[in-house]
C-alpha positions as CSV (number, residue, x, y, z in Angstrom):
1,M,-104.5,92.3,-84.3
2,T,-103.2,91.8,-80.8
3,S,-101.6,94.7,-78.8
4,I,-98.2,93.0,-79.0
5,L,-98.3,93.0,-82.8
6,K,-99.4,96.6,-82.9
7,N,-96.5,97.5,-80.6
8,I,-94.0,95.7,-82.8
9,I,-95.4,97.5,-85.9
10,V,-95.2,100.9,-84.2
11,I,-91.7,100.3,-82.9
12,A,-90.5,99.1,-86.3
13,G,-92.1,102.2,-88.0
14,L,-90.4,104.5,-85.5
15,L,-87.0,102.8,-86.1
16,A,-87.5,103.1,-89.8
17,I,-88.2,106.8,-89.5
18,A,-85.3,107.3,-87.2
19,G,-83.0,105.4,-89.6
20,I,-84.2,107.5,-92.6
21,G,-83.7,110.7,-90.5
22,Y,-80.2,109.7,-89.5
23,Y,-79.3,108.9,-93.1
24,L,-80.7,112.2,-94.4
25,F,-79.2,114.5,-91.7
26,V,-76.0,112.9,-90.7
27,V,-74.7,110.6,-93.4
28,E,-75.8,112.8,-96.3
29,R,-74.4,116.0,-94.8
30,S,-71.0,114.5,-94.1
31,A,-70.7,113.2,-97.6
32,T,-71.5,116.6,-99.1
33,V,-69.2,118.5,-96.8
34,T,-66.2,116.3,-97.7
35,S,-66.9,116.5,-101.4
36,S,-67.4,120.3,-101.4
37,D,-64.3,121.0,-99.3
38,R,-62.1,121.0,-102.4
39,S,-64.4,123.2,-104.4
40,I,-64.6,125.7,-101.5
41,D,-60.7,125.7,-101.4
42,V,-60.6,126.4,-105.1
43,V,-63.1,129.3,-104.8
44,V,-61.2,130.8,-101.8
45,A,-57.9,130.5,-103.6
46,A,-59.3,132.3,-106.7
47,E,-60.8,135.1,-104.6
48,T,-57.6,135.5,-102.6
49,E,-55.5,135.7,-105.8
50,G,-57.8,138.4,-107.2
51,F,-57.6,140.4,-104.0
52,L,-53.8,140.2,-103.9
53,R,-53.7,141.2,-107.6
54,R,-55.8,144.3,-106.8
55,L,-53.7,145.1,-103.7
56,R,-50.5,145.0,-105.8
57,D,-52.1,147.3,-108.4
58,L,-53.0,149.8,-105.7
59,Q,-49.6,149.7,-104.1
60,E,-48.0,150.5,-107.5
61,I,-49.9,153.7,-107.8
62,S,-47.9,156.8,-107.0
63,L,-49.6,160.1,-106.1
64,S,-48.0,163.4,-106.6
65,R,-49.1,166.9,-105.7
66,E,-48.3,168.3,-109.1
67,I,-51.9,167.9,-110.2
68,F,-53.1,170.6,-107.9
69,G,-50.9,173.1,-109.6
70,D,-52.1,172.2,-113.1
71,A,-54.1,174.9,-114.9
72,R,-56.8,172.4,-115.9
73,F,-57.3,171.5,-112.2
74,Q,-57.3,175.1,-111.2
75,S,-60.0,175.8,-113.9
76,L,-62.5,173.3,-112.3
77,R,-65.6,174.9,-110.8
78,D,-67.7,173.7,-107.9
79,F,-71.3,173.2,-108.9
80,G,-72.4,172.1,-105.4
81,S,-75.1,173.9,-103.6
82,P,-74.7,174.9,-100.0
83,I,-76.7,173.0,-97.4
84,D,-78.8,175.1,-95.1
85,R,-78.3,174.4,-91.5
86,V,-81.5,173.4,-89.8
87,S,-82.2,172.3,-86.3
88,F,-82.6,168.6,-85.7
89,G,-86.0,167.3,-84.8
90,R,-89.4,168.9,-84.3
91,S,-91.3,170.0,-81.2
92,E,-94.1,167.6,-82.2
93,P,-92.6,164.7,-84.1
94,F,-95.9,163.0,-85.1
95,T,-97.3,166.0,-87.0
96,T,-96.7,166.7,-90.7
97,N,-95.6,170.0,-92.0
98,D,-98.8,170.3,-94.0
99,S,-101.4,170.0,-91.3
100,P,-100.6,170.8,-87.7
101,V,-102.3,168.6,-85.2
102,S,-103.3,169.8,-81.8
103,A,-104.4,167.8,-78.8
104,Q,-108.0,169.1,-79.3
105,N,-108.2,167.7,-82.8
106,V,-106.9,164.3,-81.8
107,S,-109.4,163.9,-78.9
108,Q,-112.4,164.5,-81.2
C-alpha cells in the first residue's frame, strides 16, 4: 500500500472513532436527560408531598406541661451511670496503657 492510502485509512478510522464517541457521549446523553426529566419531576413531587405531609403532622402536635406533673412521670427513675471526668489526651500518645514504651526500648 502506498503512504497516501495508509493516510486515508488512518484518517477514516479516526473520523469513525470520533463519530462514535460523539454519538455515545453527546447525542445519547441528551436523549436520556430529556426522557428522564419527567421521571425526576415525578419523584421530586412525590418526595415533596411526603415532606409536606410530615410537616403538617408535626405542626398539629400540641405539647403541654401537664405531663411533668403526672404521677407516672414522677415515678420514673434514672438508670444512667455517671460519667467520670478524665483529662483529655496522654503525655505520650503513641503508647498503650498495657505496656509503657520508653525512648530506650524504641532505640533497641
